[in-house]
N, C-alpha and C positions, 0 to 999 in steps of 0.2 A: 762212144767209147774206143778209142784207139786200141789197135794189138799192141802187146807187149811180145819184145824179144828178150830172154833171158841170155846175159854174155857172163861168161864165166872165164877167170884168168887168174895165172899163179904168181904169186912172188915171194920173195925169200926175204926173212926179215933179219933183223942186225945178228939173231943168234943161229942162222942157216936153216930155221923151220919154213916149211912152206906153206903160206898164207893163202888162200883161195878166195879171191874177192868176187861177188856176185853182183852183178849189176843190172837193173831192169831198164830197157830204153822205150820210150814211147814214140811211135812213129803215128801222127797225126793223120797224114795223108795216106789213104790205104793203096791207092793206085802208083804210088813213088816205089819203086825197087832201089834198096840200098844195099850195096855189096860192101861188106865189111871183111878185109884182110889182115893177117899177122904176119908180118916179114920176119 
């Protein structure tokens, strides 16, 4: 079973409300280091 990392980000819908989306990403290789950047 691979480790899960929970990613959350916000979006605005057409009515201007803030929608929070949550996404779980599975990394099958434990020894791989992945850096995620939001610019």
